[in-house]
N, C-alpha and C positions, 0 to 999 in steps of 0.2 A: 678258816677264812670263808666268807660268804661269796659264792659265785655270782657275778653280775649277770642278770638275765639279758640275753641279747635282744636288742630292739628289732622288730620286723622292718624290713627294707621295702619302701614303696617306690614305684616309678610310674611314669605316665607316658603313653604313646598315643599319638594322634595321626589320623589320616583323613583328610577332607572333613566330614562331619562326625566320624567315629572317634570315640575317646575310650582308651583302654587303660585301666589302672591295675598294675601287677603288684602283688604282695609276695615278697621273697623271704622265706623263713628256712632255717635249717631243717632238713628232713631226709626223705628217702628217694627223691626224684619224682614225686607225683606232681602232675601239672593238670590244673582244672581251669576251664574257661566257662564263666557263668555257671559254676557248680557242676559242670559236665566234664568228665575226664577227656583229655585231649584225643585219646584213641577212638572215641565215638563222636567227636564234635564235627559238625559240618561235613563237607565232601573231601575226598582224598587229596586233590591238588592243593586246596587251601590248608588242609591239615599238614601236609608235607612242608608247605611254605612257612607255616607258623613254627614247625619243629626245627627249622634251619638254625636258629641261634643256639638251640639245645645241642645239636650235633657238633657245631663249631666249638662250643664251650667245652665239650668233653666231660671230664671228671667233675668239674664244678657243678654241672647241671644235675648230676646223679646224687649230689649231697645236699640238695635244696628242694623244698616244696614251693611251687609257684601257683598262686591263685589269682586269676585274671578276671576282672569284671569289665564288660564292654557295654557301652550305651551308644545308641543312635547310629546313623550311617547304614550303608549296605553291607552285604556279605564280604565282598572283597576289601572294602575299606576297613571293616572290623578285623579281618584277618591281618591286614598290614599294620593296623594299630596294635593288635595283640603281639605281633612279631616284634615291633619296636619296643613295647613295654617290657617284654621278656628279655630282650637284649640289653636294654638300659638297666634293668633290675639285676641281671647277672654281673654286669660291669661294676655297678655300684656295690653289690654284695661282696664280690671278690676283691675289689679295689686293685685290679691287675691291669697294668698299662699294655701288656702284650695281648691280652684278650681284647681290649679296646681297639688296638691296631689290627688284630685279626678281623674283627667285625667291620672296621672301616675299609680294609682291603677287599673283603668279600662283597659287601654292599653298603654303601654309605648311608642308605635309607634305614639301616638297622638302628642307627643312633641319631641321625640328623633329620629334623622335621622338614617336610616338603610343603612350602607355603602356597603352592598353586591352587587356584580355585576357578570354577566356571565363571565366565563373565555374565553379568545380569543382562536380561533382555532389554533392548531399547525399542520403545514403541515409535513407529514412524507414521502411524495413521494409515498405512497401506496394507495392513494385515501381515506384517513380517514377524510378529512375535513367535509364531509356532515354528519358524524355519531357522531359528538361530539368532544370535545376538546382533550380528552386523549384516545379515542377509536382507536383500531388498527384492521387491517384485521386479521382474525383468521388464525393461521399457525400451521402446524403439527410439532411435534418435532421428529417424527420417520417416 
């Protein structure tokens, strides 16, 4: 009997402008972000943050290889997008309802997209654009 080749599992995580695509394949627990091993990627707090879904998943994360590609956004946005992509990929790969519940109990943002964005600046003609979107120049009433 011919063994059916397992199809790689892809998932997407987004945070603000950052977009992360994770490819989850059967393997030995190697995780790479933009072709860099996770153990030497970025700084320590962000690295620990991205590793959270791996530690929550436990044995499942040790039996898969995860390759994450991140584009755009800043460092924190990229870390959160990678975190979401890894968590979604592990849930999709394992097809386990208890793992999904664990992720949602720990932090809902591991699986659910956050649609908040910064508000665009509104020009008022009084030079308010550099101080925020609804900020105005102070004026006296009397």
